[in-house]
C-alpha positions, 0 to 999 in steps of 0.5 A, spaced: 841 072 340 848 073 336 853 068 337 858 073 339 854 074 345 852 067 346 860 066 347 861 072 352 855 069 356 858 062 356 865 064 358 863 067 364 859 067 370 852 070 367 847 074 371 840 073 368 834 076 370 827 072 370 821 077 370 815 074 373 819 067 375 813 065 380 813 057 380 817 057 374 823 059 378 824 053 382 824 048 377 828 052 372 834 053 377 834 046 379 834 044 372 841 048 371 844 045 377 842 038 375 846 039 368 852 040 372 852 048 372 853 052 379 847 056 380 845 061 385 838 065 385 837 072 388 829 073 390 828 080 388 821 080 389 822 084 395 814 085 396 812 078 395 818 073 396 816 066 395 823 062 394 823 060 402 817 057 400 818 054 394 825 051 396 822 048 403 826 053 407 821 057 411 824 059 417 831 058 415 836 064 416 843 065 412 849 065 416 855 070 416 862 067 414 868 071 414 872 071 407 879 075 407 877 078 413 870 081 411 864 078 413 859 076 408 852 073 408 852 065 406 847 063 401 843 057 403 843 051 398 837 047 396 837 042 391 844 044 389 842 051 388 845 057 392 839 062 394 838 068 398 831 072 399 829 078 403 824 072 406 830 069 410 831 076 413 823 078 415 818 075 419 813 071 414 807 074 418 808 081 417 808 084 410 815 088 407 813 095 407 819 098 404 820 105 400 824 104 394 831 106 396 830 101 402 828 096 398 833 097 393 839 097 398 837 090 401 837 088 394 844 090 392 846 087 399 844 080 397 849 081 391 855 085 394 855 083 401 854 075 399 859 070 398 856 066 392 863 063 390 864 061 383 857 061 379 856 059 372 849 062 372 846 067 377 838 068 376 835 074 379 827 073 380 824 079 379 816 081 379 812 083 373 812 090 371 817 096 370 818 099 377 823 101 382 826 094 383 827 093 376 831 100 375 835 099 381 837 093 379 839 095 372 843 101 374 847 097 380 848 090 377 850 089 370 846 084 367 848 079 362 841 077 359 833 077 361 828 072 360 820 074 360 815 070 363 808 071 361 801 068 361 797 068 355 792 073 356 792 080 354 793 083 361 799 079 362 802 080 355 802 088 356 806 087 362 811 083 358 811 088 352 813 093 357 818 089 360 822 087 353 821 095 352 825 097 358 830 092 357 831 094 350 832 102 352 838 105 349 840 107 356 839 099 359 841 095 353 840 088 356 839 082 351 832 079 352 834 072 351 827 069 350 819 069 353 816 063 356 809 062 356 806 060 363 800 057 364 799 056 357 793 051 358 790 047 363 791 039 364 785 036 369 789 032 374 783 026 373 784 027 365 791 028 363 790 027 356 785 033 356 787 040 354 784 047 356 786 054 353 783 057 359 787 064 358 787 064 351 792 061 345 799 062 344 799 069 347 806 069 349 808 066 342 805 071 338 808 077 342 815 074 342 814 073 334 812 080 334 817 083 338 823 079 334 824 075 341 826 068 341 820 063 344 823 059 349 816 054 350 810 053 354 808 051 361 802 048 363 797 050 368 797 043 372 796 042 380 802 038 380 806 044 379 803 048 384 803 042 389 811 041 387 812 049 388 808 049 395 812 043 398 819 045 395 819 039 390 821 041 383 817 039 378 823 037 374 824 031 378 817 028 377 820 023 372 817 023 365 811 027 367 808 032 362 810 038 367 817 035 367 817 034 359 815 041 358 820 044 363 826 040 359 824 043 353 824 050 356 831 049 359 833 046 352 831 052 348 834 057 354 841 053 354 841 054 346 840 062 347 846 061 352 850 058 347 850 051 351 848 045 347 847 040 353 844 034 353 
């Protein structure tokens, strides 16, 4: 990323889409908040919203507040992160079956009709792929950057490759800040010294090199990360664990791409 773009992002409230966020989202957003940044997250995975579970907010409902005579949705805060998810407005037991225009309208409302106040970074959790939700977001909300999350196997890398291509289209031109390899290797809970590359080796790293995109790091497939996400406890808060160390490295690399050298 150019120094000029890094300066532009570092001096304003930046909207960053993260495609394929999944279990990466919770610790990544909390990591930024722990560094002192004011952070918000929009769960734009309309068909499978996961943020209420991952932030331990299932059953919560945002309040409406009045700002300068206008009613606004107040995001719910957890671990220092402000969050809005379509999951806050729907019944957990019922699938959200919406067609493109209705889903897109709901997504735009979480940006325009919410009181985010002053943020340093607003992360947008997008599902993998290049569907209606992605295109509606790009057309309606000015994004400052995108991070692609992919597992190492070829099937997942194909989606990641398409995602990078979409954001690089002349009509889109959203800077790709980097690629994160999730589930890069498996660490058995009873043998933390062992590593198994069950989905292949360095798939996302090779893709990043081929596409001339920064590689932000790899995250292990660990039971503790899954448990932390399901229970709403960020892996970043697990002290000196392997999971926390992996997330810290990814965080450091992403901050550098954003023009921030924060220890």
